[in-house]
N, CA, C, O and the ligand as a Tripos MOL2 file, in Angstrom:
@<TRIPOS>MOLECULE
protein
  261   259    66     0     0
PROTEIN
NO_CHARGES

@<TRIPOS>ATOM
      1 N           0.8100   -1.1680    0.1340 N.3       1 MET1
      2 CA          0.0450    0.0190   -0.0740 C.3       1 MET1
      3 C           0.8840    1.2710    0.0090 C.2       1 MET1
      4 O           1.2800    1.7270    1.0820 O.2       1 MET1
      5 N           1.1270    1.7830   -1.1180 N.am      2 SER2
      6 CA          1.7850    2.9480   -1.1360 C.3       2 SER2
      7 C           1.2340    3.9470   -2.0810 C.2       2 SER2
      8 O           0.8530    3.6930   -3.2240 O.2       2 SER2
      9 N           1.2270    5.1390   -1.4860 N.am      3 ARG3
     10 CA          0.9730    6.2770   -2.4100 C.3       3 ARG3
     11 C           1.9070    7.1180   -3.0970 C.2       3 ARG3
     12 O           2.7620    7.7320   -2.4590 O.2       3 ARG3
     13 N           1.8140    7.2010   -4.3840 N.am      4 LYS4
     14 CA          3.0170    7.8840   -5.0370 C.3       4 LYS4
     15 C           2.3520    9.3430   -5.5250 C.2       4 LYS4
     16 O           2.0480    9.5320   -6.7030 O.2       4 LYS4
     17 N           2.1910   10.1960   -4.6430 N.am      5 THR5
     18 CA          1.7900   11.4540   -4.9330 C.3       5 THR5
     19 C           2.5340   12.5370   -4.1940 C.2       5 THR5
     20 O           2.0080   13.5590   -3.7550 O.2       5 THR5
     21 N           3.8780   12.1970   -4.0930 N.am      6 GLU6
     22 CA          4.7250   13.1570   -3.2360 C.3       6 GLU6
     23 C           5.0640   14.4520   -4.0520 C.2       6 GLU6
     24 O           4.7100   15.6030   -3.7940 O.2       6 GLU6
     25 N           5.7520   14.0470   -4.9890 N.am      7 LEU7
     26 CA          6.4710   15.0540   -6.0140 C.3       7 LEU7
     27 C           5.7690   15.2400   -7.3750 C.2       7 LEU7
     28 O           5.2840   14.2510   -7.9240 O.2       7 LEU7
     29 N           5.6980   16.3340   -7.8860 N.am      8 ALA8
     30 CA          5.1930   16.5330   -9.0170 C.3       8 ALA8
     31 C           5.9130   17.4370  -10.0270 C.2       8 ALA8
     32 O           5.4050   18.4760  -10.4500 O.2       8 ALA8
     33 N           7.1250   16.9860  -10.3910 N.am      9 PRO9
     34 CA          8.0890   17.6780  -11.1030 C.3       9 PRO9
     35 C           7.3480   17.9620  -12.5620 C.2       9 PRO9
     36 O           6.2000   17.6590  -12.8870 O.2       9 PRO9
     37 N           8.3720   18.6440  -13.3390 N.am     10 LYS10
     38 CA          7.7340   19.0290  -14.6040 C.3      10 LYS10
     39 C           7.7040   17.8240  -15.6020 C.2      10 LYS10
     40 O           8.5310   16.9120  -15.5900 O.2      10 LYS10
     41 N           6.6370   17.9310  -16.4750 N.am     11 ALA11
     42 CA          6.6040   16.7760  -17.2740 C.3      11 ALA11
     43 C           7.8260   16.7380  -18.1710 C.2      11 ALA11
     44 O           8.4360   17.7500  -18.5160 O.2      11 ALA11
     45 N           8.1310   15.5420  -18.5120 N.am     12 GLY12
     46 CA          9.3940   15.2240  -19.5750 C.3      12 GLY12
     47 C          10.6550   15.1110  -18.7620 C.2      12 GLY12
     48 O          11.6620   14.6730  -19.3190 O.2      12 GLY12
     49 N          10.6910   15.4610  -17.5110 N.am     13 ASN13
     50 CA         11.9300   15.1750  -16.6220 C.3      13 ASN13
     51 C          11.7120   13.9790  -15.9860 C.2      13 ASN13
     52 O          10.8030   13.8790  -15.1620 O.2      13 ASN13
     53 N          12.5620   12.8880  -16.3150 N.am     14 LYS14
     54 CA         12.5070   11.6600  -15.5580 C.3      14 LYS14
     55 C          13.6390   11.1650  -15.1140 C.2      14 LYS14
     56 O          14.5870   10.8930  -15.8510 O.2      14 LYS14
     57 N          13.6250   11.0170  -13.9270 N.am     15 PHE15
     58 CA         14.7800   10.5150  -13.2820 C.3      15 PHE15
     59 C          14.5740    8.9980  -12.6210 C.2      15 PHE15
     60 O          13.6960    8.6400  -11.8360 O.2      15 PHE15
     61 N          15.5330    8.3180  -13.1210 N.am     16 ILE16
     62 CA         15.2620    6.8480  -12.6580 C.3      16 ILE16
     63 C          16.3930    6.4840  -11.8130 C.2      16 ILE16
     64 O          17.5480    6.8020  -12.0980 O.2      16 ILE16
     65 N          16.0420    5.7640  -10.6870 N.am     17 ARG17
     66 CA         16.8570    5.3240   -9.7660 C.3      17 ARG17
     67 C          17.2430    3.7580  -10.2370 C.2      17 ARG17
     68 O          16.3520    2.9180  -10.3640 O.2      17 ARG17
     69 N          18.3420    3.5160  -10.4290 N.am     18 VAL18
     70 CA         18.8810    2.1290  -10.9350 C.3      18 VAL18
     71 C          19.8950    1.5880   -9.9750 C.2      18 VAL18
     72 O          20.6060    2.2790   -9.2460 O.2      18 VAL18
     73 N          19.8910    0.1490  -10.0560 N.am     19 LYS19
     74 CA         20.9420   -0.3580   -9.2400 C.3      19 LYS19
     75 C          21.8410   -1.1070  -10.1530 C.2      19 LYS19
     76 O          21.2720   -1.9000  -10.9040 O.2      19 LYS19
     77 N          23.1750   -1.0130  -10.2420 N.am     20 CYS20
     78 CA         24.0720   -1.7840  -11.0120 C.3      20 CYS20
     79 C          24.0760   -3.3010  -10.6550 C.2      20 CYS20
     80 O          24.2870   -3.6900   -9.5060 O.2      20 CYS20
     81 N          23.8430   -4.0990  -11.6570 N.am     21 PRO21
     82 CA         23.9660   -5.6390  -11.5040 C.3      21 PRO21
     83 C          25.2080   -5.9810  -11.0790 C.2      21 PRO21
     84 O          25.2870   -6.8190  -10.1810 O.2      21 PRO21
     85 N          26.3080   -5.4540  -11.5890 N.am     22 SER22
     86 CA         27.7340   -5.8780  -11.4480 C.3      22 SER22
     87 C          28.1530   -5.5880   -9.9060 C.2      22 SER22
     88 O          28.6750   -6.4690   -9.2220 O.2      22 SER22
     89 N          27.9000   -4.3620   -9.4410 N.am     23 CYS23
     90 CA         28.5390   -3.9060   -8.0240 C.3      23 CYS23
     91 C          27.4950   -3.4490   -7.0700 C.2      23 CYS23
     92 O          27.7610   -3.0470   -5.9370 O.2      23 CYS23
     93 N          26.1930   -3.5300   -7.6090 N.am     24 SER24
     94 CA         25.1980   -3.0560   -6.7330 C.3      24 SER24
     95 C          25.1040   -1.5780   -6.1230 C.2      24 SER24
     96 O          24.4540   -1.1800   -5.1560 O.2      24 SER24
     97 N          25.9570   -0.8930   -6.9920 N.am     25 ASN25
     98 CA         25.8770    0.7240   -6.6820 C.3      25 ASN25
     99 C          24.6240    0.9750   -7.1700 C.2      25 ASN25
    100 O          24.1370    0.3250   -8.0950 O.2      25 ASN25
    101 N          23.9570    2.0600   -6.4940 N.am     26 GLU26
    102 CA         22.6980    2.6610   -6.8600 C.3      26 GLU26
    103 C          23.0330    4.1480   -7.3330 C.2      26 GLU26
    104 O          23.8080    4.8830   -6.7210 O.2      26 GLU26
    105 N          22.3940    4.4790   -8.4290 N.am     27 GLN27
    106 CA         22.6540    5.8360   -8.9780 C.3      27 GLN27
    107 C          21.4060    6.4090   -9.6320 C.2      27 GLN27
    108 O          20.5730    5.5980  -10.0370 O.2      27 GLN27
    109 N          21.1990    7.5870   -9.7680 N.am     28 THR28
    110 CA         20.0460    8.2600  -10.3350 C.3      28 THR28
    111 C          20.4710    8.6300  -11.7390 C.2      28 THR28
    112 O          21.4540    9.3450  -11.9350 O.2      28 THR28
    113 N          19.6930    8.1200  -12.7540 N.am     29 ILE29
    114 CA         19.9310    8.5010  -14.0470 C.3      29 ILE29
    115 C          18.9580    9.3370  -14.7640 C.2      29 ILE29
    116 O          17.7980    9.1000  -14.4260 O.2      29 ILE29
    117 N          19.0930   10.2010  -15.6120 N.am     30 TYR30
    118 CA         18.2810   11.1160  -16.3890 C.3      30 TYR30
    119 C          17.7540   10.4880  -17.6630 C.2      30 TYR30
    120 O          18.4890   10.4170  -18.6480 O.2      30 TYR30
    121 N          16.6350   10.0760  -17.6830 N.am     31 SER31
    122 CA         15.9660    9.3960  -18.8020 C.3      31 SER31
    123 C          15.9900    9.9890  -20.2030 C.2      31 SER31
    124 O          15.6530    9.3250  -21.1830 O.2      31 SER31
    125 N          16.3520   11.1130  -20.2690 N.am     32 LEU32
    126 CA         16.4070   11.8590  -21.4700 C.3      32 LEU32
    127 C          17.8160   12.3010  -21.8700 C.2      32 LEU32
    128 O          18.0240   13.1140  -22.7710 O.2      32 LEU32
    129 N          18.7700   11.7120  -21.1430 N.am     33 ALA33
    130 CA         20.2170   11.9160  -21.3860 C.3      33 ALA33
    131 C          20.4080   11.6180  -22.9130 C.2      33 ALA33
    132 O          19.6620   10.9120  -23.5910 O.2      33 ALA33
    133 N          21.4200   12.2080  -23.2970 N.am     34 SER34
    134 CA         21.8130   11.9660  -24.8240 C.3      34 SER34
    135 C          23.1350   11.0800  -25.0180 C.2      34 SER34
    136 O          23.6060   10.8030  -26.1220 O.2      34 SER34
    137 N          23.5960   10.7290  -23.9470 N.am     35 THR35
    138 CA         24.8200    9.6990  -24.0700 C.3      35 THR35
    139 C          24.3940    8.4400  -23.2160 C.2      35 THR35
    140 O          23.5120    8.4280  -22.3580 O.2      35 THR35
    141 N          25.1870    7.3860  -23.6140 N.am     36 PRO36
    142 CA         25.0210    6.1100  -22.7990 C.3      36 PRO36
    143 C          25.4560    6.4270  -21.3980 C.2      36 PRO36
    144 O          26.3740    7.2060  -21.1410 O.2      36 PRO36
    145 N          24.7610    5.7930  -20.5280 N.am     37 ILE37
    146 CA         25.0520    5.7430  -19.1800 C.3      37 ILE37
    147 C          25.6380    4.5950  -18.4590 C.2      37 ILE37
    148 O          25.0590    3.5100  -18.4880 O.2      37 ILE37
    149 N          26.8190    4.7640  -17.7710 N.am     38 LYS38
    150 CA         27.6350    3.9610  -17.3240 C.3      38 LYS38
    151 C          27.5370    3.9170  -15.6490 C.2      38 LYS38
    152 O          27.3460    4.9400  -14.9920 O.2      38 LYS38
    153 N          27.6710    2.7750  -15.1390 N.am     39 CYS39
    154 CA         28.0440    2.8390  -13.4990 C.3      39 CYS39
    155 C          29.1120    3.7570  -13.1910 C.2      39 CYS39
    156 O          30.1660    3.7620  -13.8270 O.2      39 CYS39
    157 N          28.8800    4.4930  -12.2800 N.am     40 ILE40
    158 CA         29.9770    5.4200  -11.9890 C.3      40 ILE40
    159 C          31.2140    4.5930  -10.9850 C.2      40 ILE40
    160 O          32.2850    5.0660  -10.6060 O.2      40 ILE40
    161 N          30.7770    3.5290  -10.7800 N.am     41 VAL41
    162 CA         31.8020    2.8080   -9.9120 C.3      41 VAL41
    163 C          32.5960    1.6590  -10.7890 C.2      41 VAL41
    164 O          33.8140    1.5010  -10.6930 O.2      41 VAL41
    165 N          31.8020    0.9230  -11.6050 N.am     42 CYS42
    166 CA         32.4930   -0.1690  -12.2930 C.3      42 CYS42
    167 C          32.3720   -0.0190  -13.6710 C.2      42 CYS42
    168 O          32.8980   -0.8860  -14.3690 O.2      42 CYS42
    169 N          31.7680    0.9320  -14.2210 N.am     43 ASN43
    170 CA         31.7440    1.2730  -15.6610 C.3      43 ASN43
    171 C          30.6910    0.2360  -16.4450 C.2      43 ASN43
    172 O          30.6980    0.2350  -17.6760 O.2      43 ASN43
    173 N          30.0320   -0.4070  -15.9100 N.am     44 HIS44
    174 CA         29.0090   -1.4130  -16.4000 C.3      44 HIS44
    175 C          28.0760   -0.5670  -17.0740 C.2      44 HIS44
    176 O          27.6800    0.4760  -16.5530 O.2      44 HIS44
    177 N          27.7000   -0.9550  -18.2090 N.am     45 GLU45
    178 CA         26.6440   -0.0760  -19.0430 C.3      45 GLU45
    179 C          25.2960   -0.1650  -18.4790 C.2      45 GLU45
    180 O          24.8120   -1.2910  -18.3670 O.2      45 GLU45
    181 N          24.6130    0.8620  -18.1040 N.am     46 LEU46
    182 CA         23.4190    0.8640  -17.4100 C.3      46 LEU46
    183 C          22.2910    1.0180  -18.5390 C.2      46 LEU46
    184 O          21.2890    0.3050  -18.4830 O.2      46 LEU46
    185 N          22.4470    1.8630  -19.4600 N.am     47 ALA47
    186 CA         21.6540    2.4140  -20.4570 C.3      47 ALA47
    187 C          22.1460    2.8490  -21.6200 C.2      47 ALA47
    188 O          23.2820    3.3220  -21.5880 O.2      47 ALA47
    189 N          21.4720    2.8020  -22.8280 N.am     48 GLU48
    190 CA         22.1270    3.2540  -23.9740 C.3      48 GLU48
    191 C          21.0880    4.1970  -24.6180 C.2      48 GLU48
    192 O          19.9230    4.2330  -24.2220 O.2      48 GLU48
    193 N          21.5610    4.9620  -25.6310 N.am     49 THR49
    194 CA         20.6200    5.9410  -25.9700 C.3      49 THR49
    195 C          19.6820    5.5980  -27.0060 C.2      49 THR49
    196 O          20.0900    4.7850  -27.8360 O.2      49 THR49
    197 N          18.3770    6.0950  -27.1500 N.am     50 GLY50
    198 CA         17.4610    5.5300  -27.9680 C.3      50 GLY50
    199 C          16.9570    6.6880  -28.8130 C.2      50 GLY50
    200 O          17.7710    7.5640  -29.1030 O.2      50 GLY50
    201 N          15.7980    6.7810  -29.2080 N.am     51 ALA51
    202 CA         15.1570    7.9690  -29.9880 C.3      51 ALA51
    203 C          14.8620    8.9550  -29.1310 C.2      51 ALA51
    204 O          13.6980    9.0110  -28.7340 O.2      51 ALA51
    205 N          15.7560    9.8700  -28.6920 N.am     52 GLY52
    206 CA         15.4390   10.9830  -27.7770 C.3      52 GLY52
    207 C          15.3190   10.3840  -26.4230 C.2      52 GLY52
    208 O          14.8610   11.0900  -25.5250 O.2      52 GLY52
    209 N          15.6410    9.2930  -26.2010 N.am     53 LYS53
    210 CA         15.3190    8.7290  -24.8520 C.3      53 LYS53
    211 C          16.4270    7.4300  -24.5370 C.2      53 LYS53
    212 O          16.8580    6.6860  -25.4180 O.2      53 LYS53
    213 N          16.7370    7.3510  -23.2580 N.am     54 ILE54
    214 CA         17.6430    6.3720  -23.0950 C.3      54 ILE54
    215 C          16.7800    5.0790  -23.1000 C.2      54 ILE54
    216 O          15.5740    5.1090  -22.8550 O.2      54 ILE54
    217 N          17.4390    3.9840  -23.3820 N.am     55 ARG55
    218 CA         16.7900    2.5410  -23.1250 C.3      55 ARG55
    219 C          17.5470    1.9520  -22.0950 C.2      55 ARG55
    220 O          18.7590    1.8130  -22.2570 O.2      55 ARG55
    221 N          16.9000    1.5220  -20.8750 N.am     56 LEU56
    222 CA         17.5580    0.8550  -19.8420 C.3      56 LEU56
    223 C          18.0540   -0.4830  -20.2760 C.2      56 LEU56
    224 O          17.3150   -1.1540  -20.9960 O.2      56 LEU56
    225 N          19.1300   -0.9150  -19.9500 N.am     57 ARG57
    226 CA         19.6680   -2.2410  -20.0620 C.3      57 ARG57
    227 C          19.4790   -3.1560  -18.8240 C.2      57 ARG57
    228 O          19.6570   -4.3740  -18.8240 O.2      57 ARG57
    229 N          19.0630   -2.3400  -17.6880 N.am     58 ILE58
    230 CA         18.8020   -3.0480  -16.4520 C.3      58 ILE58
    231 C          17.4220   -2.7240  -15.8980 C.2      58 ILE58
    232 O          16.8260   -1.7610  -16.3820 O.2      58 ILE58
    233 N          16.9460   -3.3320  -15.0730 N.am     59 LYS59
    234 CA         15.7270   -2.9210  -14.3600 C.3      59 LYS59
    235 C          15.7370   -1.8640  -13.4110 C.2      59 LYS59
    236 O          16.4710   -1.8410  -12.4230 O.2      59 LYS59
    237 N          14.8320   -0.9030  -13.7530 N.am     60 PRO60
    238 CA         14.9570    0.2370  -12.7210 C.3      60 PRO60
    239 C          14.6160    0.0310  -11.2090 C.2      60 PRO60
    240 O          13.6520   -0.6910  -10.9570 O.2      60 PRO60
    241 N          15.2850    0.5740  -10.2210 N.am     61 ALA61
    242 CA         14.8150    0.2560   -8.9250 C.3      61 ALA61
    243 C          13.6050    1.0400   -8.5020 C.2      61 ALA61
    244 O          12.7680    0.6650   -7.6810 O.2      61 ALA61
    245 N          13.6150    2.1850   -9.1670 N.am     62 ARG62
    246 CA         12.7450    3.1920   -8.6440 C.3      62 ARG62
    247 C          12.3790    4.2840   -9.9220 C.2      62 ARG62
    248 O          13.2990    4.5470  -10.6970 O.2      62 ARG62
    249 N          11.2850    4.8000  -10.1000 N.am     63 LEU63
    250 CA         11.0100    5.7810  -11.0620 C.3      63 LEU63
    251 C          10.7010    7.1010  -10.4550 C.2      63 LEU63
    252 O           9.9670    7.1430   -9.4670 O.2      63 LEU63
    253 N          11.2310    8.2420  -10.9970 N.am     64 PHE64
    254 CA         10.8170    9.4100  -10.6540 C.3      64 PHE64
    255 C          10.0130   10.1680  -11.5920 C.2      64 PHE64
    256 O          10.6920   10.7400  -12.4450 O.2      64 PHE64
    257 N           8.8180   10.3280  -11.6760 N.am     65 GLU65
    258 CA          8.2120   11.0360  -12.8300 C.3      65 GLU65
    259 C           7.6500   12.4870  -12.4030 C.2      65 GLU65
    260 O           7.1130   13.2120  -13.2400 O.2      65 GLU65
    261 ZN         28.7340   -1.0950  -11.0910 Zn       66 ZN66
@<TRIPOS>BOND
     1     1     2 1
     2     2     3 1
     3     3     4 2
     4     3     5 am
     5     5     6 1
     6     6     7 1
     7     7     8 2
     8     7     9 am
     9     9    10 1
    10    10    11 1
    11    11    12 2
    12    11    13 am
    13    13    14 1
    14    14    15 1
    15    15    16 2
    16    15    17 am
    17    17    18 1
    18    18    19 1
    19    19    20 2
    20    19    21 am
    21    21    22 1
    22    22    23 1
    23    23    24 2
    24    23    25 am
    25    25    26 1
    26    26    27 1
    27    27    28 2
    28    27    29 am
    29    29    30 1
    30    30    31 1
    31    31    32 2
    32    31    33 am
    33    33    34 1
    34    34    35 1
    35    35    36 2
    36    35    37 am
    37    37    38 1
    38    38    39 1
    39    39    40 2
    40    39    41 am
    41    41    42 1
    42    42    43 1
    43    43    44 2
    44    43    45 am
    45    45    46 1
    46    46    47 1
    47    47    48 2
    48    47    49 am
    49    49    50 1
    50    50    51 1
    51    51    52 2
    52    51    53 am
    53    53    54 1
    54    54    55 1
    55    55    56 2
    56    55    57 am
    57    57    58 1
    58    58    59 1
    59    59    60 2
    60    59    61 am
    61    61    62 1
    62    62    63 1
    63    63    64 2
    64    63    65 am
    65    65    66 1
    66    66    67 1
    67    67    68 2
    68    67    69 am
    69    69    70 1
    70    70    71 1
    71    71    72 2
    72    71    73 am
    73    73    74 1
    74    74    75 1
    75    75    76 2
    76    75    77 am
    77    77    78 1
    78    78    79 1
    79    79    80 2
    80    79    81 am
    81    81    82 1
    82    82    83 1
    83    83    84 2
    84    83    85 am
    85    85    86 1
    86    86    87 1
    87    87    88 2
    88    87    89 am
    89    89    90 1
    90    90    91 1
    91    91    92 2
    92    91    93 am
    93    93    94 1
    94    94    95 1
    95    95    96 2
    96    95    97 am
    97    97    98 1
    98    98    99 1
    99    99   100 2
   100    99   101 am
   101   101   102 1
   102   102   103 1
   103   103   104 2
   104   103   105 am
   105   105   106 1
   106   106   107 1
   107   107   108 2
   108   107   109 am
   109   109   110 1
   110   110   111 1
   111   111   112 2
   112   111   113 am
   113   113   114 1
   114   114   115 1
   115   115   116 2
   116   115   117 am
   117   117   118 1
   118   118   119 1
   119   119   120 2
   120   119   121 am
   121   121   122 1
   122   122   123 1
   123   123   124 2
   124   123   125 am
   125   125   126 1
   126   126   127 1
   127   127   128 2
   128   127   129 am
   129   129   130 1
   130   130   131 1
   131   131   132 2
   132   131   133 am
   133   133   134 1
   134   134   135 1
   135   135   136 2
   136   135   137 am
   137   137   138 1
   138   138   139 1
   139   139   140 2
   140   139   141 am
   141   141   142 1
   142   142   143 1
   143   143   144 2
   144   143   145 am
   145   145   146 1
   146   146   147 1
   147   147   148 2
   148   147   149 am
   149   149   150 1
   150   150   151 1
   151   151   152 2
   152   151   153 am
   153   153   154 1
   154   154   155 1
   155   155   156 2
   156   155   157 am
   157   157   158 1
   158   158   159 1
   159   159   160 2
   160   159   161 am
   161   161   162 1
   162   162   163 1
   163   163   164 2
   164   163   165 am
   165   165   166 1
   166   166   167 1
   167   167   168 2
   168   167   169 am
   169   169   170 1
   170   170   171 1
   171   171   172 2
   172   171   173 am
   173   173   174 1
   174   174   175 1
   175   175   176 2
   176   175   177 am
   177   177   178 1
   178   178   179 1
   179   179   180 2
   180   179   181 am
   181   181   182 1
   182   182   183 1
   183   183   184 2
   184   183   185 am
   185   185   186 1
   186   186   187 1
   187   187   188 2
   188   187   189 am
   189   189   190 1
   190   190   191 1
   191   191   192 2
   192   191   193 am
   193   193   194 1
   194   194   195 1
   195   195   196 2
   196   195   197 am
   197   197   198 1
   198   198   199 1
   199   199   200 2
   200   199   201 am
   201   201   202 1
   202   202   203 1
   203   203   204 2
   204   203   205 am
   205   205   206 1
   206   206   207 1
   207   207   208 2
   208   207   209 am
   209   209   210 1
   210   210   211 1
   211   211   212 2
   212   211   213 am
   213   213   214 1
   214   214   215 1
   215   215   216 2
   216   215   217 am
   217   217   218 1
   218   218   219 1
   219   219   220 2
   220   219   221 am
   221   221   222 1
   222   222   223 1
   223   223   224 2
   224   223   225 am
   225   225   226 1
   226   226   227 1
   227   227   228 2
   228   227   229 am
   229   229   230 1
   230   230   231 1
   231   231   232 2
   232   231   233 am
   233   233   234 1
   234   234   235 1
   235   235   236 2
   236   235   237 am
   237   237   238 1
   238   238   239 1
   239   239   240 2
   240   239   241 am
   241   241   242 1
   242   242   243 1
   243   243   244 2
   244   243   245 am
   245   245   246 1
   246   246   247 1
   247   247   248 2
   248   247   249 am
   249   249   250 1
   250   250   251 1
   251   251   252 2
   252   251   253 am
   253   253   254 1
   254   254   255 1
   255   255   256 2
   256   255   257 am
   257   257   258 1
   258   258   259 1
   259   259   260 2
@<TRIPOS>SUBSTRUCTURE
     1 MET1         2 RESIDUE 1 A MET
     2 SER2         6 RESIDUE 1 A SER
     3 ARG3        10 RESIDUE 1 A ARG
     4 LYS4        14 RESIDUE 1 A LYS
     5 THR5        18 RESIDUE 1 A THR
     6 GLU6        22 RESIDUE 1 A GLU
     7 LEU7        26 RESIDUE 1 A LEU
     8 ALA8        30 RESIDUE 1 A ALA
     9 PRO9        34 RESIDUE 1 A PRO
    10 LYS10       38 RESIDUE 1 A LYS
    11 ALA11       42 RESIDUE 1 A ALA
    12 GLY12       46 RESIDUE 1 A GLY
    13 ASN13       50 RESIDUE 1 A ASN
    14 LYS14       54 RESIDUE 1 A LYS
    15 PHE15       58 RESIDUE 1 A PHE
    16 ILE16       62 RESIDUE 1 A ILE
    17 ARG17       66 RESIDUE 1 A ARG
    18 VAL18       70 RESIDUE 1 A VAL
    19 LYS19       74 RESIDUE 1 A LYS
    20 CYS20       78 RESIDUE 1 A CYS
    21 PRO21       82 RESIDUE 1 A PRO
    22 SER22       86 RESIDUE 1 A SER
    23 CYS23       90 RESIDUE 1 A CYS
    24 SER24       94 RESIDUE 1 A SER
    25 ASN25       98 RESIDUE 1 A ASN
    26 GLU26      102 RESIDUE 1 A GLU
    27 GLN27      106 RESIDUE 1 A GLN
    28 THR28      110 RESIDUE 1 A THR
    29 ILE29      114 RESIDUE 1 A ILE
    30 TYR30      118 RESIDUE 1 A TYR
    31 SER31      122 RESIDUE 1 A SER
    32 LEU32      126 RESIDUE 1 A LEU
    33 ALA33      130 RESIDUE 1 A ALA
    34 SER34      134 RESIDUE 1 A SER
    35 THR35      138 RESIDUE 1 A THR
    36 PRO36      142 RESIDUE 1 A PRO
    37 ILE37      146 RESIDUE 1 A ILE
    38 LYS38      150 RESIDUE 1 A LYS
    39 CYS39      154 RESIDUE 1 A CYS
    40 ILE40      158 RESIDUE 1 A ILE
    41 VAL41      162 RESIDUE 1 A VAL
    42 CYS42      166 RESIDUE 1 A CYS
    43 ASN43      170 RESIDUE 1 A ASN
    44 HIS44      174 RESIDUE 1 A HIS
    45 GLU45      178 RESIDUE 1 A GLU
    46 LEU46      182 RESIDUE 1 A LEU
    47 ALA47      186 RESIDUE 1 A ALA
    48 GLU48      190 RESIDUE 1 A GLU
    49 THR49      194 RESIDUE 1 A THR
    50 GLY50      198 RESIDUE 1 A GLY
    51 ALA51      202 RESIDUE 1 A ALA
    52 GLY52      206 RESIDUE 1 A GLY
    53 LYS53      210 RESIDUE 1 A LYS
    54 ILE54      214 RESIDUE 1 A ILE
    55 ARG55      218 RESIDUE 1 A ARG
    56 LEU56      222 RESIDUE 1 A LEU
    57 ARG57      226 RESIDUE 1 A ARG
    58 ILE58      230 RESIDUE 1 A ILE
    59 LYS59      234 RESIDUE 1 A LYS
    60 PRO60      238 RESIDUE 1 A PRO
    61 ALA61      242 RESIDUE 1 A ALA
    62 ARG62      246 RESIDUE 1 A ARG
    63 LEU63      250 RESIDUE 1 A LEU
    64 PHE64      254 RESIDUE 1 A PHE
    65 GLU65      258 RESIDUE 1 A GLU
    66 ZN66       261 GROUP 0 **** ****
């Protein structure tokens, strides 16, 4: 039972909390980034760029919309 109506940021800005499958580091990534995103600890690729939006290569831990 959780309510998700805490924050209401601008539409289009999406931050995703992800956990690296290799080293378990957690970091927040921006879903509209234009460059591939790698783990800041072990350099594992977490997301690649798609059509104006990143494509996650791993499962997000949490979504901020
Ligand atoms: Zn890592």
